[in-house]
N, C-alpha and C positions, 0 to 999 in steps of 0.2 A: 625770757626768750627773745632773741633779736629779730625784729621784723624789718623788712626792707621793701621798698617799691622801686621797680626797675621798668623803664620804658625805652623804646627806641626813639630816634630823633625825628620820626614822622610826626611826633606830638608837638615839635617846636618848644618843648618844655625841658630845660636843661638843668634846673635846680628847683627844689621845693623846700624852702626854709622851714626848719623845725622838724623835718622828716628825714629819716635815713633813706636816701634816694640816689639812684644812678640813672644816667641816660647813656644808652649804647648807640654810638653814631653810625649812620649809613654814610655812603660815599657817593659823590657825583663824579663821574669819570669821563674824561675826554681823551682824544689822541695825544694831547700834550701834557695834561696834568690831572691830579686827583684833588677834589675838594672834600675835606673831612668835615662832616656836619656835627661838630662837637661843641657848639655854642660860642666858639671864638671866630667862626667863619663870617666874613663880611658877605652876607647873602645877597645884598643889593648889588654890590660890585660884581659878584659872580653872575647874577642874572643879566646885568648890563653887558658883560663880556660875552656871555653865551648867546645873546640876542643876535649878534652879527657873526657868530662862529659858524663856519661851514663844515667842520669835521664831524665825526661821529661822537655822540654823547650817550651816556647810559647811567644807571645807578647800580650800586653794589650794596647788598645787605650785610649785616654783621654775621660773622661765622660763629660756630659753637664755642670756640675759645673766647671770643669777645663776651658772649653771654655768661660763660662760666666765671670770668674775671669779675663781672658785675655782681654775680650772686655770692661771691666769696664772703664768708663770715656770717651769713644770714641763716636763720633757722626757719623762718617763714617769709616767703617771697611772693609779692603780688606783681605780676608782669603784664604789661599792656603793650601791644605792638601794632604796627600797620596791619590792615586786614591781610589774611593769608592768601586771598585771591589776587592781590596786587604785588606781593613780595614774598621772598623766602625767609624773611626775618622771623615770622611766627614759627615756622617749622624749626629753624635754628634754635629759637628760644626753648621750644619743647624738647628737642634733642639734648640741649644743655641741661634742662631740668632733670631729665632722666639720668644723665651722667652725674650730675651733682648729687642726686639721691643715692647713687652707688657708694660715694665716699662720705656722704652725710645722711645716713639712713633715717635720722630723726627729723630731717628737714621736710617741710611742706611747701608746695609751690602751686600757685594759681596763675594760669596763663590765659589771657584773653587776646585773641587775634582779631580785634575789632578796632576801627578807627578811634583814636584817643581824642576826646574833646577836651581842650586845655582846662577850662573851668571845672569840668567834671573830674578830671584827673586830680586836680588840686583838692577838690572837696572830698573825694574818696580817700586820698592820701591822708588828709588830716583826720578823717573819721577813723581810719584803721590805726593810725598812730595813737589815737587817744582812747581806744576801746579795749586794750589789753587782750589781743587775739590769742594769747597763750592759754586762756581759760577754755575749758571744754566746750566745744560747739561754737565758740565765738568766731573762729576763722571761717567756718561754713556759713555763718550768718552774714559775715562781711562779704563773702563771695556772692551769696545770693542777692544781697543788697546792691552790689556793683552791677550784676547782670540785670537786675530789675531797673536800676537807674538808667543803664545804657539804652534800654528799649525806648526811653523817652528823650533821648538826645539825638540830634540830627546835624548833618553837615551839608551846607550849600556852597557852591562856588560860582564865581563869575570870571570868565577868562577872555582876555584879548587875543591870545594866541594858543593854538593847539599843537604847535610844532613839536615840543618835547614829548607830549602825550603820544603823538603819532610815531615819533622815532622809537618809542619803547612799546609799541603795539597796544596802547590803551585806547586809541581811536583810529579809524581808518585814515590813511594819508590823504585820500581824496576829500574827506570831510574837512580836514585841517586846511587843505589848499583852497577850497571854496570859501571857508570862513575868512581866510586871509585876504583873498581877492575882493570880497564884498564888504570887508570891514565889519564883520559880524561878531558880536560878543555872544558867548555861549554860557547859559545858566544851567547848572546841573546839580546833582546831589549824589551822596553816597547811598547806594541801595541797601536793602536789608542784608543782602549777601555780601556786601562790602565792595561791590563793583561801582564804577563811575557811570552815572546814568544822566543823559542829557534831558533836561526838562523843556527848554525852549531856546530860541535864538532871537537876538534883538540887535538893532542898530542903535548905537549911542549908549553911553554909560548910564545916563539918567534912567532910561527904560530898564536897564538891568537892575539898578538899585530898587526901582519900584516893584519889580517882579520878586525880588528877595523879600521885601516887606509883605507882599501878598502871600508868599509861601509861609511866612511866619504865621499870618492870620489863619491860613488853611490848616495848619498843624496845631491850632488851638493855643498858640503862644499868648501869654498874658503879661506877666511881669517877672519872668524868670531871668536866667543868665543868658547873655549873648556874648560870644567872643568873636571879634572881627580881626582877622589877620590879613595883612596886605603885603604885596610885593612891590615896593617902590611906588606906592600909590596912596600916600597918607590923606590927600584931600578927599578922595572918594570914600575912604574909610570914615573920615569925619562926617561927610555928608550923610552916609548911611546911618551913622549913629544918631544924627539929628533927626532923620526921617523915622527911625524906630521910636525915638522918644516922643515924636509928635503924635504917633499912633498909640504907643504903649508907654504912658508916662512913668510907670513904675519899673520899667525894664532895667536890669542891671547890665549895662553894656561896657565892655572894655575893648580897647584897640591896641594891637601890637603888630610888629613886623613878622612876616613869615620867617621861619628858620630855613636852613639850607635846602633840605629835600623839598619842602613845600614851595619854596621859591623856584626851584627847578621846574616843578610841574605847573605851578600857577603862572610862572613867567611874569615879566614886567607888566604892571597894571592889574594883575590878578587879585581877586579877593576870595578869602575862605571864611565862612561864617558857621560857627558851631553854636547850637542853641538848644534849650529845653522846650518841650512842647506844651508845658503848662499842666501836664498830668502827673508830675512827680509829687511825691509826698514829702 
């Protein structure tokens, strides 16, 4: 039985070696052009261009046909999307699953409309690929394990600019304007409901990095996985990695560039940090 893992590009995960995998791209749209977040997009170049762009910008989620094309040929499908409170991608994936079931009645589909933590997605993918989910009950066990693991993963962000979040109704324009005028960095997290939640504001990048390390401590982090994604800010990402290792010597930290959608919302200088809280089994 052919098993496939499908995500949307909010994960910044475009390939998963050794696993039957597909990434369905979102789009970043301006008055002048569209950027397709398909893994070939130069996200840094896009972020630099949009920093001085004065026109309207927005994002566009995949439609049902896009998801159906990604499901094609699979009999068991694990789907992870950006949270349904932030995008229509999750609903489109669900509608596509229902339509796919009509023409493939034997197919089974598991959809999670939760933020994808890159390291977690890779771990879950390899686990499902190696566990023969065609056996009775194994698919349900994998789904339960994914949901249980997700409860122990978290997402933090540190942003220099809130302009694109404000343009798309994620934060109030007045908050974005004040942060810009005062040179304030915003530190926040993805809430349990999948919304963006501001934790604190600080001046200076070092203070923001220190706060991220404190958040790891507060959530019981010990020596698990941490994924640091940056938008055109490799030096801050490297400093944060060193700071984490100074406190948690056994931490498994990797650093990468944000993909297109994450670069759009993180903007230049932004950091996104996914991590385990130390309570995973």
